[in-house]
C-alpha positions as CSV (number, residue, x, y, z in Angstrom):
1,M,-86.9,34.6,-8.0
2,D,-86.8,33.7,-4.4
3,L,-83.7,33.5,-2.2
4,S,-83.4,29.8,-2.3
5,T,-83.4,29.6,-6.1
6,M,-80.9,32.4,-6.3
7,T,-78.7,30.5,-3.8
8,L,-79.0,27.4,-5.8
9,E,-78.0,29.2,-8.9
10,V,-75.0,30.7,-7.2
11,L,-74.1,27.4,-5.8
12,A,-74.5,25.7,-9.2
13,I,-72.3,28.3,-10.9
14,A,-69.7,28.1,-8.1
15,G,-69.8,24.3,-8.4
16,T,-69.3,24.5,-12.1
17,V,-66.4,26.9,-11.7
18,L,-64.8,24.7,-9.1
19,G,-65.3,21.7,-11.3
20,L,-63.7,23.5,-14.2
21,L,-60.8,24.5,-12.0
22,A,-60.4,21.0,-10.8
23,L,-60.5,19.7,-14.4
24,I,-57.8,22.3,-15.4
25,L,-55.6,21.4,-12.3
26,G,-56.1,17.7,-13.1
27,L,-54.9,18.3,-16.7
28,V,-51.9,20.3,-15.6
29,A,-51.0,17.6,-13.0
30,Q,-51.4,14.9,-15.7
31,L,-49.0,16.9,-18.1
32,R,-46.4,17.3,-15.3
33,F,-46.7,13.6,-14.4
34,R,-46.1,12.6,-18.0
35,R,-43.0,14.9,-18.2
36,M,-41.7,13.5,-14.9
37,R,-42.3,9.9,-16.1
38,R,-40.4,10.7,-19.3
39,D,-37.5,12.3,-17.3
40,Y,-37.4,9.3,-15.0
41,Q,-37.2,6.9,-18.0
42,V,-34.3,8.9,-19.4
43,L,-32.6,8.6,-16.0
44,Q,-33.5,5.0,-15.5
45,G,-32.5,3.8,-19.0
46,E,-33.3,0.6,-20.7
47,D,-31.4,-1.8,-18.5
48,D,-29.8,-1.6,-15.1
49,Q,-26.3,-1.1,-16.4
50,S,-27.1,2.1,-18.2
51,T,-29.0,3.9,-15.5
52,F,-27.9,7.4,-14.6
53,V,-27.8,6.5,-10.9
54,A,-25.7,3.4,-11.6
55,S,-23.3,5.4,-13.7
56,V,-22.9,8.0,-11.0
57,A,-22.4,5.3,-8.4
58,R,-19.7,3.7,-10.6
59,Q,-18.0,7.1,-11.0
60,V,-18.1,7.7,-7.3
61,D,-16.5,4.3,-6.7
62,E,-13.8,5.1,-9.2
63,V,-13.1,8.5,-7.6
64,D,-12.8,6.8,-4.2
65,K,-10.3,4.3,-5.6
66,L,-8.3,7.1,-7.1
67,R,-8.2,8.9,-3.8
68,V,-6.8,5.8,-2.2
69,D,-4.2,5.4,-5.0
70,I,-3.2,9.1,-4.6
71,A,-2.7,8.6,-0.8
72,R,-0.5,5.6,-1.5
73,Q,1.5,7.5,-4.1
74,R,2.0,10.3,-1.6
75,E,3.4,7.8,0.9
76,V,5.7,6.4,-1.8
77,I,6.9,9.8,-2.8
78,A,7.6,10.8,0.8
79,Q,9.7,7.6,1.2
80,L,11.6,8.3,-2.0
81,Q,12.3,11.9,-0.8
82,T,13.7,10.5,2.4
83,D,15.8,7.9,0.5
84,L,17.0,10.5,-2.0
85,H,18.1,12.8,0.8
86,D,20.7,10.2,1.8
87,A,21.7,9.3,-1.8
88,I,24.9,10.5,-3.3
89,R,23.6,13.3,-5.6
90,H,26.3,16.0,-5.4
91,V,29.3,15.1,-7.5
92,A,32.2,17.2,-8.6
93,V,35.7,16.6,-10.1
94,V,38.7,18.9,-10.1
95,R,41.6,18.0,-12.4
96,Y,45.1,19.5,-11.8
97,D,48.8,19.0,-12.1
98,A,50.1,17.7,-8.8
99,F,53.7,18.3,-9.7
100,G,55.0,21.3,-11.6
101,D,57.2,19.3,-13.9
102,M,54.3,17.2,-15.3
103,G,51.5,18.4,-17.6
104,G,48.2,17.0,-18.7
105,R,46.3,17.4,-15.5
106,Y,46.3,13.7,-14.8
107,S,45.7,14.1,-11.0
108,F,42.2,14.7,-9.8
109,S,40.0,15.0,-6.7
110,L,36.4,13.6,-6.9
111,A,33.7,14.5,-4.3
112,L,30.7,12.2,-3.8
113,L,28.2,13.8,-1.3
114,D,24.6,13.5,-0.2
115,D,22.3,16.4,0.7
116,D,23.8,16.8,4.1
117,G,27.4,17.1,2.7
118,D,28.3,13.6,3.9
119,G,30.2,11.3,1.6
120,L,33.8,11.0,0.5
121,V,36.6,12.6,-1.5
122,L,38.7,10.4,-3.8
123,T,42.0,11.9,-4.8
124,A,44.4,10.4,-7.3
125,I,47.9,11.9,-7.5
126,H,49.6,11.0,-10.8
127,A,53.4,11.0,-10.9
128,R,55.8,9.8,-13.6
129,S,56.2,6.3,-12.2
130,D,53.0,5.7,-10.3
131,T,49.6,6.9,-9.2
132,R,48.5,7.1,-5.6
133,T,44.8,7.1,-4.6
134,Y,43.4,8.4,-1.3
135,F,39.9,8.3,0.2
136,K,38.9,10.7,2.8
137,G,35.5,10.6,4.6
138,V,33.5,13.8,4.7
139,R,30.8,14.8,7.3
140,S,28.8,18.0,6.7
141,G,31.4,19.2,4.1
142,A,34.4,18.7,6.4
143,S,36.8,15.9,7.1
144,D,38.7,14.7,10.2
145,E,41.8,14.4,8.0
146,P,43.6,17.4,6.5
147,L,42.3,18.3,3.1
148,S,44.3,19.7,0.2
149,P,43.2,22.9,-1.5
150,E,42.0,20.8,-4.4
151,E,39.9,18.6,-2.1
152,L,38.4,21.7,-0.4
153,R,37.6,23.1,-3.8
154,V,35.9,19.9,-5.1
155,I,33.8,19.7,-1.9
156,A,32.7,23.4,-2.4
157,L,31.9,22.6,-6.0
158,A,29.8,19.5,-5.1
159,Q,27.9,21.5,-2.6
160,G,27.2,24.3,-5.1
161,K,29.2,26.9,-3.1
162,E,31.7,27.5,-5.9
163,E,31.5,27.4,-9.6
């Protein structure tokens, strides 16, 4: 055998091996392409409404809407907290006998206060022949007018300072 024949045989064998490798790679690529097409069809779905991408897009839109709703609700809650701070939420009543000769504890003092201790004290003094009612304004748990011991106690009860 001469050198050119040997070279041709080597080239023929190398070409055959390369052809077989190309054939194998082509088959592998074909199998991967089929799998990818099948996976794409699963994601794509039968119609446009049931596609995976469309479903994800709808969910993202819903989440965005929920975020906007949550932000609105936080604003509402903040406003309610501000309003509630000024609302009369602290209430207490003390009943007592205003006069030693009468029983039944028909006299009372009622405190109606907000979170800052602002509000009023209503006192009703019951006597045998009549009942007198007094209102006194309260600012920060104190009043410009003199307060009776019962009124001071009912303010402390309403503020949670006494039980």
